[in-house]
C-alpha positions as CSV (number, residue, x, y, z in Angstrom):
1,X,38.0,200.5,156.4
2,X,40.0,197.3,156.8
3,X,38.1,194.6,158.7
4,X,40.3,191.5,158.5
5,X,43.6,192.8,159.9
6,X,44.7,189.5,161.3
7,X,44.1,187.7,157.9
8,X,45.9,190.4,156.0
9,X,48.8,190.4,158.4
10,X,49.1,186.6,158.0
11,X,49.0,186.9,154.2
12,X,51.7,189.6,154.3
13,X,53.9,187.4,156.5
14,X,53.5,184.4,154.2
15,X,54.2,186.5,151.1
16,X,57.2,188.2,152.7
17,X,58.8,185.0,154.1
18,X,58.3,183.1,150.8
19,X,60.2,185.7,148.7
20,X,62.6,187.2,151.3
21,X,60.8,190.6,151.0
22,X,59.2,193.2,153.3
23,X,55.8,194.6,152.3
24,X,53.3,197.1,153.5
25,X,50.1,198.8,152.3
26,X,49.4,202.5,151.7
27,X,46.1,204.2,151.1
28,X,45.1,206.9,148.6
29,X,46.8,209.6,150.8
30,X,50.1,207.7,150.9
31,X,49.6,206.8,154.6
32,X,50.8,203.4,155.6
33,X,47.7,201.5,156.8
34,X,49.1,198.0,157.1
35,X,52.6,198.1,158.8
36,X,55.6,196.5,157.2
37,X,55.9,192.8,157.5
38,X,59.0,190.8,156.5
39,X,62.8,190.5,157.2
40,X,64.3,192.2,154.2
41,X,67.0,194.1,156.0
42,X,67.7,196.6,153.3
43,X,64.1,197.7,152.8
44,X,63.5,197.8,156.6
45,X,66.6,200.0,156.9
46,X,65.3,202.4,154.2
47,X,61.9,202.5,155.8
48,X,63.2,203.1,159.2
49,X,65.5,206.0,158.1
50,X,62.7,207.6,156.0
51,X,64.5,207.0,152.7
52,X,61.3,205.8,151.0
53,X,58.9,208.6,152.2
54,X,59.5,210.8,149.1
55,X,59.0,207.8,146.7
56,X,55.7,206.9,148.4
57,X,54.5,210.5,148.2
58,X,55.4,210.8,144.5
59,X,53.8,207.5,143.5
60,X,50.5,208.1,145.4
61,X,50.1,211.7,144.2
62,X,51.5,211.7,140.6
63,X,51.0,208.2,139.2
64,X,47.8,206.8,137.7
65,X,48.0,203.3,139.0
66,X,46.1,200.5,137.3
67,X,48.9,197.9,136.7
68,X,51.6,196.3,138.8
69,X,55.0,197.8,138.2
70,X,58.6,198.2,139.4
71,X,60.2,201.4,140.7
72,X,63.8,202.0,141.6
73,X,63.7,203.7,145.0
74,X,67.5,204.0,144.7
75,X,69.8,203.4,141.7
76,X,69.9,199.6,141.4
77,X,67.4,199.0,144.3
78,X,63.9,198.0,143.2
79,X,60.5,197.7,144.8
80,X,57.3,196.2,143.3
81,X,54.0,198.1,143.6
82,X,50.7,196.4,143.0
83,X,47.3,198.2,143.1
84,X,44.7,196.5,145.4
85,X,41.8,195.7,143.1
86,X,38.5,197.3,143.9
87,X,40.1,199.9,146.3
88,X,41.4,202.9,144.4
89,X,44.5,204.3,145.8
90,X,45.4,201.3,147.9
91,X,48.8,199.9,147.1
92,X,50.8,196.9,148.1
93,X,54.5,197.7,148.3
94,X,57.0,194.8,148.3
95,X,60.8,194.9,148.2
96,X,63.5,195.2,147.8
97,X,65.7,193.5,145.3
98,X,69.1,194.8,143.9
99,X,70.8,194.6,140.6
100,X,74.0,192.4,140.9
101,X,76.1,195.0,139.0
102,X,75.0,197.9,141.2
103,X,76.3,196.7,144.6
104,X,79.2,199.2,144.8
105,X,76.9,202.1,143.8
106,X,74.3,201.0,146.4
107,X,77.0,200.8,149.1
108,X,77.9,204.5,148.4
109,X,74.3,205.6,148.5
110,X,73.4,204.0,151.8
111,X,76.8,204.5,153.5
112,X,75.5,207.4,155.5
113,X,72.6,205.3,156.9
114,X,74.6,202.5,158.5
115,X,78.1,201.6,159.7
116,X,80.2,200.4,156.7
117,X,80.9,197.1,158.4
118,X,77.3,196.0,158.2
119,X,76.6,197.0,154.6
120,X,78.1,193.9,152.9
121,X,76.1,191.7,155.3
122,X,72.8,193.5,154.4
123,X,73.5,193.4,150.7
124,X,74.4,189.7,150.7
125,X,71.1,188.9,152.3
126,X,69.1,191.0,149.8
127,X,67.5,189.1,146.8
128,X,68.8,189.9,143.4
129,X,66.8,191.6,140.7
130,X,67.3,189.7,137.5
131,X,65.6,189.3,134.1
132,X,64.7,185.7,135.1
133,X,62.7,186.7,138.2
134,X,61.0,189.9,137.1
135,X,57.9,188.1,135.7
136,X,57.7,185.9,138.8
137,X,57.8,188.9,141.1
138,X,55.1,190.8,139.2
139,X,52.8,187.8,139.2
140,X,53.3,187.1,142.9
141,X,52.7,190.7,143.9
142,X,49.5,190.8,141.8
143,X,48.3,187.6,143.3
144,X,49.0,188.9,146.9
145,X,47.2,192.2,146.1
146,X,44.2,190.4,144.7
147,X,43.9,188.2,147.8
148,X,44.3,191.3,150.1
149,X,41.4,193.0,148.2
150,X,39.1,190.2,149.2
151,X,40.0,190.7,152.9
152,X,39.6,194.5,153.0
153,X,36.2,195.8,154.2
154,X,33.9,196.0,151.2
155,X,35.6,193.1,149.5
156,X,34.1,189.8,148.6
157,X,35.1,187.8,151.7
158,X,32.0,185.6,152.3
159,X,32.5,185.6,156.0
160,X,32.7,189.4,156.2
161,X,29.6,189.6,154.0
162,X,27.8,187.2,156.3
163,X,28.6,189.3,159.3
164,X,27.4,192.5,157.7
165,X,24.1,191.1,156.6
166,X,23.5,189.3,159.8
167,X,24.2,192.5,161.8
168,X,21.5,194.2,159.7
169,X,19.2,191.3,160.4
170,X,19.7,191.6,164.1
171,X,19.0,195.4,164.0
172,X,15.8,194.9,161.9
173,X,12.8,196.1,164.0
174,X,9.4,194.5,164.1
175,X,7.4,195.0,161.0
176,X,10.4,196.3,159.0
177,X,11.2,193.2,157.0
178,X,10.5,194.9,153.7
179,X,13.1,197.6,154.5
180,X,15.6,194.8,155.1
181,X,14.7,193.3,151.7
182,X,15.2,196.6,150.0
183,X,18.5,197.1,151.8
184,X,19.7,193.7,150.5
185,X,18.7,194.5,146.9
186,X,20.7,197.8,147.0
187,X,23.9,195.9,147.9
188,X,23.7,193.0,145.5
189,X,23.5,193.2,141.7
190,X,22.1,190.3,139.8
191,X,18.9,190.2,142.0
192,X,16.0,192.5,141.0
193,X,13.3,191.5,143.4
194,X,12.8,189.7,146.7
195,X,9.7,188.5,148.6
196,X,8.3,186.5,151.5
197,X,5.3,184.2,151.5
198,X,3.5,183.3,154.7
199,X,0.6,181.0,155.6
200,X,-2.7,182.7,156.1
201,X,-4.9,179.6,156.8
202,X,-4.7,175.9,156.5
203,X,-4.7,175.9,152.7
204,X,-3.5,179.2,151.3
205,X,-0.2,181.1,151.3
206,X,0.1,184.8,150.6
207,X,3.0,187.0,149.4
208,X,3.3,189.1,152.5
209,X,6.4,191.2,151.6
210,X,7.7,192.2,148.2
211,X,10.6,194.4,147.3
212,X,11.9,195.6,143.9
213,X,10.6,197.4,140.8
214,X,7.1,196.2,139.9
215,X,7.3,193.4,142.5
216,X,4.7,195.2,144.6
217,X,2.2,193.9,142.0
218,X,2.3,190.4,143.4
219,X,2.1,191.5,147.1
220,X,-1.1,189.9,148.5
221,X,-1.2,187.2,145.8
222,X,-2.3,183.9,147.2
223,X,-1.7,180.3,146.2
224,X,-2.0,176.7,147.4
225,X,0.8,174.1,148.0
226,X,1.7,172.7,144.6
227,X,0.4,175.7,142.7
228,X,2.9,177.7,140.6
229,X,6.7,177.7,141.2
230,X,6.4,178.8,144.8
231,X,3.8,176.2,145.7
232,X,6.1,173.4,144.4
233,X,8.7,174.3,147.1
234,X,6.0,173.9,149.8
235,X,5.4,170.4,148.6
236,X,9.1,169.3,148.3
237,X,10.5,171.3,151.2
238,X,13.6,171.9,149.1
239,X,15.2,175.0,147.6
240,X,14.8,175.5,143.9
241,X,16.3,177.6,141.1
242,X,14.5,178.1,137.7
243,X,15.9,179.8,134.6
244,X,14.1,180.9,131.4
245,X,10.8,180.7,133.3
246,X,8.7,182.5,130.6
247,X,8.6,179.2,128.7
248,X,7.2,177.3,131.7
249,X,3.4,176.8,132.1
250,X,3.7,177.7,135.8
251,X,4.6,181.3,134.7
252,X,0.9,182.1,134.3
253,X,0.7,182.8,138.1
254,X,2.9,185.9,137.6
255,X,1.2,186.9,134.4
256,X,-2.1,187.2,136.2
257,X,-0.5,190.1,138.2
258,X,1.3,191.6,135.2
259,X,4.7,190.7,136.6
260,X,7.2,189.2,134.3
261,X,10.4,187.7,135.9
262,X,12.9,185.8,133.7
263,X,14.6,183.7,136.5
264,X,13.5,182.7,140.0
265,X,14.8,181.1,143.2
266,X,12.8,180.0,146.2
267,X,13.8,178.7,149.7
268,X,11.6,177.2,152.4
269,X,12.0,178.8,155.8
270,X,11.3,176.8,158.9
271,X,9.5,178.8,161.6
272,X,9.5,178.2,165.4
273,X,6.0,176.7,165.3
274,X,7.0,174.2,162.7
275,X,5.2,175.9,159.8
276,X,6.9,176.9,156.6
277,X,7.3,180.3,155.0
278,X,8.9,181.0,151.7
279,X,11.7,183.4,150.6
280,X,11.9,184.0,146.9
281,X,13.6,186.4,144.4
282,X,15.1,186.6,141.0
283,X,15.7,188.8,138.0
284,X,13.5,190.5,135.5
285,X,16.3,190.9,133.0
286,X,18.6,187.8,133.2
287,X,17.4,184.3,132.3
288,X,20.4,182.7,134.0
289,X,21.2,182.4,137.7
290,X,24.9,182.7,138.4
291,X,26.7,180.8,141.2
292,X,27.3,184.1,142.9
293,X,23.6,184.9,143.0
294,X,22.9,181.4,144.3
295,X,25.3,181.9,147.2
296,X,23.8,185.3,148.0
297,X,20.3,183.8,148.0
298,X,21.4,181.0,150.3
299,X,22.9,183.5,152.8
300,X,19.8,185.6,152.7
301,X,17.4,182.7,153.3
302,X,19.5,181.6,156.3
303,X,19.4,185.0,157.8
304,X,15.7,185.5,157.2
305,X,15.0,182.4,159.3
306,X,16.6,184.3,162.2
307,X,14.8,187.6,161.4
308,X,11.3,186.0,161.1
309,X,11.8,183.8,164.1
310,X,13.0,186.7,166.2
311,X,10.0,188.8,165.0
312,X,7.7,186.0,166.1
313,X,9.3,186.0,169.5
314,X,9.0,189.7,169.8
315,X,5.3,189.5,169.2
316,X,5.0,186.8,171.9
317,X,6.9,189.0,174.4
318,X,5.8,192.5,173.5
319,X,5.5,193.4,177.2
320,X,9.3,192.9,177.8
321,X,10.7,195.5,175.5
322,X,13.6,196.4,177.8
323,X,14.9,192.8,177.8
324,X,14.4,192.6,174.0
325,X,16.6,195.7,173.6
326,X,19.2,194.1,175.8
327,X,19.0,190.9,173.6
328,X,19.5,193.0,170.5
329,X,22.7,194.4,171.9
330,X,23.8,190.9,172.9
331,X,23.1,189.7,169.3
332,X,25.2,192.6,167.9
333,X,28.1,191.4,170.1
334,X,27.6,187.8,169.0
335,X,27.7,188.5,165.3
336,X,30.8,190.7,165.7
337,X,32.7,188.0,167.5
338,X,35.0,186.3,164.9
339,X,35.5,182.9,166.5
340,X,33.9,180.2,168.5
341,X,35.9,180.9,171.7
342,X,34.8,184.5,171.8
343,X,31.2,183.6,171.2
344,X,31.2,181.0,174.0
345,X,32.6,183.6,176.5
346,X,29.9,186.1,175.5
347,X,27.2,183.4,175.9
348,X,28.5,182.4,179.4
349,X,28.5,186.0,180.6
350,X,25.2,187.0,179.1
351,X,23.2,183.9,180.2
352,X,24.6,184.2,183.8
353,X,23.7,187.9,183.8
354,X,20.2,187.3,182.5
355,X,19.4,184.5,184.9
356,X,21.4,186.1,187.8
357,X,22.3,182.5,188.9
358,X,25.3,180.9,190.6
359,X,26.9,179.4,187.4
360,X,26.7,179.1,183.7
361,X,28.4,176.8,181.2
362,X,28.6,176.6,177.4
363,X,29.4,173.3,175.7
364,X,30.3,173.4,172.0
365,X,30.6,170.3,169.8
366,X,33.8,170.0,167.7
367,X,33.1,167.3,165.1
368,X,36.6,167.5,163.5
369,X,38.4,166.7,166.8
370,X,35.6,164.5,168.0
371,X,35.7,166.5,171.3
372,X,33.7,169.0,173.2
373,X,34.7,172.5,174.4
374,X,33.5,173.5,177.8
375,X,33.6,177.2,178.9
376,X,32.1,178.0,182.4
377,X,31.8,180.6,185.0
378,X,30.9,180.1,188.7
379,X,30.8,177.0,190.8
380,X,30.4,173.8,188.8
381,X,31.8,171.3,191.3
382,X,30.2,168.3,192.9
383,X,26.6,167.5,191.8
384,X,26.7,170.4,189.3
385,X,29.8,169.0,187.5
386,X,28.2,165.5,187.4
387,X,25.0,167.1,186.0
388,X,27.0,168.8,183.1
389,X,28.6,165.5,182.1
390,X,25.2,163.8,182.1
391,X,23.7,166.7,180.0
392,X,26.5,166.5,177.5
393,X,26.1,162.7,177.1
394,X,22.3,163.1,176.9
395,X,22.4,165.8,174.1
396,X,25.6,165.0,172.1
397,X,25.6,161.2,172.0
398,X,22.1,160.8,170.8
399,X,21.9,158.2,168.0
400,X,19.4,160.1,166.0
401,X,18.4,163.7,165.5
402,X,16.8,165.4,168.5
403,X,13.0,166.0,168.3
404,X,11.8,169.6,168.0
405,X,10.7,169.8,171.6
406,X,14.3,169.1,172.7
407,X,15.6,172.1,170.7
408,X,13.9,174.7,172.9
409,X,15.0,176.0,176.3
410,X,13.7,173.9,179.2
411,X,13.9,173.7,183.0
412,X,15.6,170.9,184.9
413,X,15.3,170.3,188.7
414,X,18.3,168.8,190.5
415,X,17.8,167.0,193.7
416,X,18.7,169.3,196.6
417,X,19.3,172.4,194.5
418,X,17.5,175.0,192.5
419,X,16.4,174.7,188.8
420,X,18.8,174.7,185.9
421,X,17.9,176.1,182.5
422,X,19.1,174.1,179.5
423,X,19.2,176.1,176.2
424,X,20.3,174.1,173.1
425,X,22.2,176.1,170.4
426,X,21.2,174.8,167.0
427,X,21.1,175.7,163.3
428,X,18.4,174.2,161.1
429,X,17.8,171.4,163.4
430,X,21.5,170.5,163.9
431,X,22.7,170.7,167.5
432,X,25.8,172.9,167.8
433,X,26.1,173.5,171.5
434,X,24.3,173.8,174.9
435,X,24.0,176.5,177.5
436,X,23.3,175.3,181.1
437,X,22.6,178.1,183.6
438,X,21.8,177.6,187.2
439,X,19.2,179.6,189.0
440,X,18.8,180.8,192.6
441,X,15.2,179.6,192.9
442,X,13.0,176.6,192.2
443,X,10.9,176.5,189.0
444,X,8.5,179.4,189.1
445,X,6.9,181.9,186.8
446,X,9.8,184.3,186.9
447,X,12.3,181.8,185.7
448,X,9.9,180.4,183.1
449,X,9.5,183.9,181.7
450,X,13.2,183.8,180.8
451,X,12.8,180.9,178.4
452,X,11.4,182.9,175.4
453,X,14.3,185.4,175.7
454,X,16.8,182.5,175.8
455,X,15.1,181.1,172.8
456,X,15.9,184.3,170.9
457,X,19.5,184.2,172.2
458,X,19.8,180.6,171.0
459,X,18.6,181.5,167.5
460,X,21.1,184.2,167.0
461,X,23.9,182.3,168.7
462,X,23.2,179.2,166.5
463,X,23.7,181.2,163.3
464,X,26.7,183.0,164.8
465,X,28.3,179.7,165.7
466,X,27.6,178.3,162.2
467,X,29.1,181.3,160.5
468,X,32.1,181.4,162.8
469,X,32.7,177.7,162.2
470,X,32.5,178.3,158.4
471,X,34.7,181.3,158.6
472,X,37.4,179.5,160.6
473,X,37.3,176.5,158.3
474,X,37.4,178.7,155.1
475,X,40.2,180.8,156.7
476,X,42.3,177.7,157.5
477,X,41.7,176.1,154.1
478,X,42.7,179.4,152.4
479,X,45.9,179.5,154.5
480,X,46.7,175.9,153.7
481,X,46.2,176.5,149.9
482,X,48.4,179.6,150.1
483,X,51.2,177.7,151.7
484,X,50.8,174.7,149.4
485,X,50.9,176.9,146.3
486,X,54.0,178.7,147.6
487,X,55.9,175.3,147.6
488,X,55.5,175.1,143.8
489,X,57.2,178.5,143.5
490,X,60.3,177.9,145.6
491,X,60.8,174.1,145.4
492,X,59.5,172.1,142.5
493,X,60.7,168.8,143.9
494,X,59.0,169.4,147.3
495,X,55.8,170.2,145.5
496,X,56.1,167.0,143.5
497,X,56.5,165.0,146.7
498,X,53.5,166.8,148.2
499,X,51.3,166.0,145.3
500,X,52.4,162.4,145.0
501,X,52.2,161.7,148.8
502,X,48.7,163.3,149.0
503,X,47.5,161.1,146.1
504,X,48.9,157.8,147.5
505,X,47.7,158.7,151.1
506,X,44.2,159.4,149.8
507,X,44.0,156.1,148.0
508,X,45.5,154.1,150.9
509,X,43.4,155.7,153.7
510,X,40.2,155.0,151.7
511,X,40.8,151.3,152.4
512,X,41.3,151.8,156.1
513,X,38.8,151.9,158.9
514,X,39.8,155.4,160.3
515,X,37.8,158.6,160.8
516,X,37.3,161.2,158.1
517,X,38.8,164.0,160.2
518,X,42.0,161.9,160.7
519,X,42.2,161.3,156.9
520,X,41.8,165.0,156.2
521,X,44.6,165.8,158.7
522,X,46.9,163.2,157.1
523,X,46.3,164.7,153.6
524,X,46.9,168.2,154.8
525,X,50.1,167.0,156.6
526,X,51.3,165.5,153.3
527,X,50.4,168.7,151.4
528,X,52.5,170.8,153.8
529,X,55.3,168.2,154.5
530,X,58.2,170.5,153.8
531,X,57.3,173.1,156.5
532,X,58.5,172.7,160.0
533,X,56.0,171.6,162.6
534,X,56.9,174.6,164.7
535,X,55.8,176.9,161.9
536,X,52.6,175.0,161.2
537,X,51.7,174.9,164.9
538,X,52.1,178.7,165.0
539,X,50.1,179.2,161.9
540,X,47.4,176.7,162.8
541,X,47.4,176.5,166.7
542,X,44.0,174.7,166.9
543,X,44.7,172.1,164.2
544,X,45.8,168.5,164.5
545,X,47.9,168.1,161.4
546,X,51.0,169.9,162.7
547,X,51.5,167.1,165.2
548,X,51.2,164.5,162.4
549,X,54.0,166.4,160.6
550,X,56.1,166.6,163.8
551,X,55.8,162.9,164.6
552,X,56.0,161.7,161.0
553,X,59.1,163.8,160.4
554,X,60.7,162.1,163.4
555,X,59.7,158.7,162.0
556,X,61.3,159.6,158.6
557,X,64.5,160.8,160.4
558,X,64.5,157.4,162.3
559,X,64.8,159.3,165.6
560,X,65.9,156.6,168.1
561,X,64.7,158.7,171.0
562,X,61.1,158.6,169.7
563,X,59.3,155.9,171.6
564,X,57.3,153.4,169.7
565,X,54.2,154.0,171.8
566,X,54.2,157.7,170.7
567,X,53.5,156.7,167.1
568,X,50.0,157.5,165.9
569,X,48.5,155.8,162.9
570,X,48.3,159.2,161.2
571,X,52.0,160.0,161.5
572,X,52.9,156.5,160.3
573,X,50.8,156.8,157.1
574,X,52.3,160.3,156.6
575,X,55.8,158.9,156.8
576,X,55.0,156.0,154.5
577,X,53.4,158.2,151.8
578,X,56.1,160.9,152.0
579,X,58.9,158.2,152.0
580,X,57.3,156.6,148.9
581,X,57.0,159.9,147.1
582,X,60.6,161.0,148.0
583,X,62.0,157.8,146.6
584,X,59.9,158.2,143.4
585,X,57.9,155.0,143.8
586,X,60.7,152.8,144.9
587,X,58.8,150.3,147.2
588,X,62.0,148.9,148.6
589,X,63.0,152.3,149.9
590,X,59.8,153.0,151.8
591,X,60.6,153.7,155.5
592,X,60.7,150.6,157.6
593,X,60.5,150.6,161.4
594,X,59.8,147.5,163.6
595,X,56.6,149.0,165.0
596,X,55.3,149.8,161.5
597,X,55.6,146.3,160.2
598,X,51.8,145.7,159.9
599,X,50.8,149.1,158.5
600,X,53.9,149.0,156.1
601,X,52.8,145.6,154.8
602,X,49.3,146.9,154.2
603,X,50.7,150.0,152.4
604,X,53.0,147.9,150.2
605,X,50.1,145.5,149.4
606,X,48.0,148.4,148.4
607,X,50.7,149.6,146.1
608,X,51.1,146.2,144.5
609,X,47.3,145.8,144.0
610,X,47.0,149.3,142.5
611,X,49.7,148.7,139.9
612,X,48.6,148.3,136.3
613,X,51.0,146.3,134.1
614,X,50.9,146.4,130.3
615,X,52.8,143.7,128.2
616,X,53.1,142.7,124.6
617,X,53.6,138.9,123.9
618,X,55.4,138.2,120.7
619,X,53.9,135.6,118.3
620,X,57.2,135.1,116.4
621,X,60.1,133.1,117.9
622,X,62.5,135.2,119.8
623,X,65.6,136.3,117.8
624,X,69.1,136.2,119.2
625,X,69.0,140.0,119.6
626,X,65.8,139.7,121.8
627,X,67.4,137.0,123.9
628,X,70.5,139.2,124.3
629,X,68.3,142.1,125.4
630,X,66.5,139.9,127.9
631,X,69.8,138.8,129.2
632,X,70.9,142.4,129.7
633,X,67.5,143.3,131.3
634,X,68.0,140.3,133.7
635,X,71.5,141.6,134.6
636,X,70.1,145.0,135.5
637,X,67.1,143.5,137.3
638,X,69.3,141.2,139.5
639,X,71.9,143.8,140.4
640,X,71.9,143.9,144.2
641,X,73.3,147.5,144.7
642,X,70.9,149.4,142.5
643,X,67.5,150.7,143.6
644,X,64.3,150.0,141.6
645,X,64.3,153.5,140.1
646,X,68.0,153.3,139.3
647,X,67.5,150.0,137.4
648,X,64.7,151.6,135.4
649,X,67.0,154.5,134.5
650,X,69.9,152.2,133.6
651,X,67.6,150.1,131.4
652,X,66.6,153.2,129.4
653,X,70.2,154.2,129.1
654,X,71.0,150.8,127.6
655,X,68.1,151.4,125.1
656,X,69.8,154.6,124.0
657,X,67.5,157.2,125.5
658,X,69.0,160.6,126.5
659,X,68.3,162.4,129.8
660,X,65.3,164.3,128.5
661,X,63.7,161.2,127.0
662,X,64.3,159.3,130.2
663,X,62.7,162.0,132.2
664,X,59.6,162.0,129.9
665,X,59.4,158.2,130.0
666,X,59.5,158.0,133.8
667,X,57.6,161.3,134.5
668,X,60.4,162.8,136.5
669,X,62.6,165.9,136.0
670,X,65.9,165.9,134.1
671,X,67.6,167.0,137.3
672,X,66.4,163.9,139.0
673,X,67.6,161.7,136.1
674,X,71.1,163.3,136.5
675,X,71.0,162.5,140.2
676,X,70.1,158.8,139.5
677,X,72.9,158.5,136.9
678,X,75.5,159.9,139.3
679,X,74.5,157.2,141.8
680,X,74.5,154.5,139.1
681,X,78.0,155.5,137.9
682,X,79.2,155.4,141.5
683,X,77.7,151.9,142.2
684,X,79.1,150.5,138.9
685,X,82.4,152.3,139.5
686,X,82.4,153.9,136.0
687,X,82.9,157.5,134.9
688,X,80.1,157.9,132.3
689,X,77.2,156.3,130.6
690,X,79.4,154.8,127.8
691,X,81.4,152.9,130.4
692,X,78.2,152.0,132.3
693,X,76.7,150.4,129.2
694,X,80.0,148.5,128.6
695,X,80.0,147.4,132.3
696,X,76.4,146.0,132.0
697,X,77.3,143.9,128.9
698,X,80.5,142.7,130.6
699,X,78.5,141.6,133.6
700,X,76.0,139.9,131.3
701,X,78.6,137.9,129.4
702,X,80.3,137.0,132.7
703,X,77.0,135.7,134.1
704,X,77.1,137.9,137.2
705,X,74.9,140.6,138.5
706,X,77.6,141.9,140.8
707,X,80.2,144.6,139.9
């Protein structure tokens, strides 16, 4: 079952638009499970008229598919088919391209599908299938299929895995933690055993749960802080990973119980009462802990904090099973919500329903935008609105971390109104948001009894918010990298500009007193400079960098209608960096606008300061030939019509270097060298390089730098 439809559709769209293709996905039965995306008119026509159905049926039923391959769905009309790794029978179809020599034959084949007048138009828009692009098409299809495999249910998408494990954690019933541990072991290779240690008295800890072959031998084993591997984590309060532990003296703790692991990890788990428990696990066969195992262990430790805290709350509130059941359903809704906005709406509705009050509001902190999102239901005007502003300031502008007693639900009494419940949403001590819910009564026993349930809600909501935030950030970064990588495939020069502008912008912004989120947005804007801001805004509707691209592009275009006051510092830095990269390091050609005078000067000063100049000083007297060379160099250097880069190219031409050697010397492409030479010949009014050399010597002997 496919879980990440939206992500896969976005990936299909990007792949299709990049290569001018249409693509879709079929399952092992040949059914189309992800509809066609793309604007390849010929392939869309063939799909619409059913001309591809027989091919799909033949391929899915008769072919053993393990490699990406081409198939001619009509003579001279090719599609590329890539198996989706890890999902037998799933295929990514992309197409179509046509052989240049087969146009007339193709026209005859599809003549009955469309009016003849439109055939030429469709074929002219269809990409060509050539020897040169075969390999590129195969590689791109394989890459797209591999990325799709990570987004299909059961793939290795971290966010999907987080949600599945968290859903199990929420469903775990009291006293059933061991079953949860066993369930985790079944799904994850590389981990052979898992366990939990809990405090039994002031001095001793005990292995309270153990899962895995032979791990039951250590259940009930006790130790003091500092004793053995596990006791060390109690002292440091930090997670730890150990490899080849049989060689360590601390291994004797396990030997006493006839248990012999070869690698071990351990995480401290903070409980509601402030005490620590331990989560541990490892392998009985492998002496090495892989990065994948480390990531899985971190996820499990994070989720166990929720499970154990929720279990503690259930024990405290055993008389309210009906409400606990309701909270379990709420938690299931929370962990299935894929983004922050949906989670906030759920929290508003549920908190208002639980309390049965006149209003509820959820405030979520957005550190990247340095703003706060507010979602509310009910009447929050007047004193209630003023209260929400004070609460936001009180919680979110604290200069230091909030103390533990501020991270639990509490009651506030407003003058002239009923009580308000404040419920902080946090993850491992970090405040992520705040629920404020009004009540219809003053502070009494009934409203106070709601606090433990809201505490449970805040625990699950805090983890859900953390995972949703990570999921959104990873999703955005993945989309950014896909777009950035695509530039390299279709426009090498645009990719060079992106790389160079990111590099110089990163170095320059490091010297400025601007926020890290703004720096990040500037760098992303440089990375995606060649895409239109409309496209970026559609792809990343919540992000800030599309506006930087929009404004910076208008600066580069010297749009006279663009008012000076509209210029943000981010768009100006973007324009400077991209301008510098486009002009291949020519400082004189960097964009100059009156309102950019100060920042441009700082930018140029940075470039000057960062230059490294190497020189050789001769010990022997200069020969007449050297003097002559210096005179020629001076002529080139003082030429008023040539740019800095053109002077460098001309100087190397005088030295006898060919285009390839010049490109290598200046770290630019041969195509760029040819462009520079064309401009040089025009400015010197000469037809070729021989005449250009002659013209330079003529200017030298005439004592003039002007043509």
